[in-house]
N, C-alpha and C positions, 0 to 999 in steps of 0.2 A: 121765952125767946132764947135761942141758943146763940152763945157768943164764943163758940169754940173754933179752933183751927184744924183739929184732927178729928177723925171719926170716933176714936175712943173717948175724947173729951165731949164730943157732941152727944154720944150715947149716954154718958154720965149726966149731962146737963138737961137732957130732954125730959119733959114731964109726960109727953104723950108720943105715941108712935107717929102720929101725923106730923108733929113738929120736926121729928128726926127725918121723916121722909121728905119734908120740904127742904130741910138743910141739905140732904143728899141731892135732891132735884136741882137746887141752885148750883151746886158744883158741876154736875153732869151737863145741865142745859147751858151753862156758861161756856164750857169747853166745846160742846157741839155747836153753839152759836158762833164761836170764834171761827171755826172751820167753814161753816155754812156761809157766813158773811164774807170771809176772805175769798172763798170760791166765787161768790156772787160778784164781788168787786173785780176779781180777775176776769171772769167771763164777760162782764158788762163793759169794763173800761179798758182792759189791757188787750184782750183777745179781739175785740171789735174796734175798728178805726172810728174816729169821730164822725166822719162823713157817712158811715154805715149805720149809725145809731139814730134811726128814724122811728116814727110811730109804726110804720108798716113792718119794720124789722122786729120790733117788740111784739106786735100782733102775731107775726109768723113764728117767733120763738115760743110764744104762749099757746100756740096751736097744739104743741106737744104736751100731753098730760103730765109727763115727767117734770117739765119746767114749772107747770102750775103747782104740782105737789111740792117741788123744791121751794118755790116762793111762798106757798102756804105754810110750809114747815117753818120758814124763817118768821113769818107773821105770827103764827101761833106760839112758837117757843119764845120769841122776844116779848110778846105781850104777857104771857104767863110768867116769865122770868122777871120782867119789869113790875108787874102787878104784885108779885110776891115780895120783891124788894121794897116797893112802896108800902106794902102792908107792914113791914118791919118799921119803916119810918113813922107811919101813922100810929103804931103801937107805942113808939118811943115819945112822940111829941104831942099827941092829943091825949091829955090826961083824963078828961071827963068821959065816963062810959057812954052817956047818951050822945055827946058830941062825936065820940069815936065811931059809934054806930052810924050816925048820919054821914060822916066823912067817908067811911068805908062803903056805905050804900051808894052814895053818889059816885065815888071813884069806880066801884065795880060796875055800875051801870054804864059809865063812860067807856070803860075797857070792853065791856060786852058789845056796845054799839060800834066801837072801832073795829073789833074783831068781825062782827057781822057785816059791816060795810066793806071791810077789806076782803073778806071771803067772797061776797057777792061781786065786788068789782073785779076780783081776780078770775073768778070762774064764769063771768058773763062775757069775757072776751073770746 
């Protein structure tokens, strides 16, 4: 696990390319998520008045494929970012290898189900 703050330190500490790639992904996805979520908050709560925020307005908004992709991008990036962060915590706090395998297996199953249900719910409207 990499505990570096700079890319140079991360490259020196990484044992595999995969670990270095996850380190880079966390920085980039966190930055992208900030802008996506701030844009979502602006478009949902500031641009639209409270009286216009109805179920029909949301369905009309999601009729546009670009909005569905925007919301799906938030869903997928946030789940992947959060799951990778939780993986770091599981590696730190679950010491036994068999227990860690079970915890990760259950956790990844829950993440996959949330992603599947979120995707189906988003694209079924």
